[in-house]
N, C-alpha and C positions, 0 to 999 in steps of 0.2 A: 504494500500500500504506500503510495507516494504522499508527500507532504500536503499536496492540495486536497487529496481525498480525506486526509485526517482533519484538515481545517474545515472542509465542507461538512464533515460529520459532526464536529464539535459545534459549528454554527447552527446546524440543524437541531442538535440536542438542546442548545441554549439560546434559541432565537428570541425567546421572551426577554432574556437578560440583555442580549445584544440590542434589541429594540428599545429597551429602557435606556441603555447607554447612548444610543443615537438620539433619543428624545432629550436626554440631559445635556448632551453636547450641543444640540440645536438650540436649546433654551439658553445655554451659556453664550453662544455666538450671537443669538438674537439680543440678549441683554447688552453685550459689548458693543453692538452696532446700533443700539438705541431703537430697535424695532424697524429700522429703515429697510432691511432686507428680509423681513419676516416671511413673505410669500415665497421667496427664493429658497430660504433656509428650510421651510416646511416641505417644499417640493423636493429638495435634495434628500432630506431625511426619509420622506415617503418612498422615493426611488430606491434608496439604500435598503429600506425594509422590504420592499417588493423583491429585491435581489435575494433576500433571505428565503423566500419561498412562500411564507405565510403572512407577510407584511408585518411580522413582529407584534401584531396587536390582537391576535386571537380572533380575527373576524371571519374565520372559516375559509380563508383563501380568496375572499372577494376581491382583494387587491385595491379597494377604494378607501380603506381606512375607516369604513363605516359611514362614509359621507353620502352614499347613494347618489353620486353624480352631481351634488350641489356644489356650487362655487362658494367662495368666502362670503359673498354677499347674499347667499341664499338662492341664487339663480342657477339654472341648469348649466352644466358644462357645455363646451363647444360641440 
């Protein structure tokens, strides 16, 4: 088993912890930037969680983070 397979296995087993870490890191960056890049930071953390396979949020693999296609302002996505 190569190193990448080991890493993928560990990430799969601990995706909830990795997701929490990504959220915490995103919040720290958002705080440091004064909220100026909140939308971009959220997009980046969401994409990273999607790469984990189950979005790191326990949403059953929907991949939308439980947002059901709504934008930040409550409108439907593009």
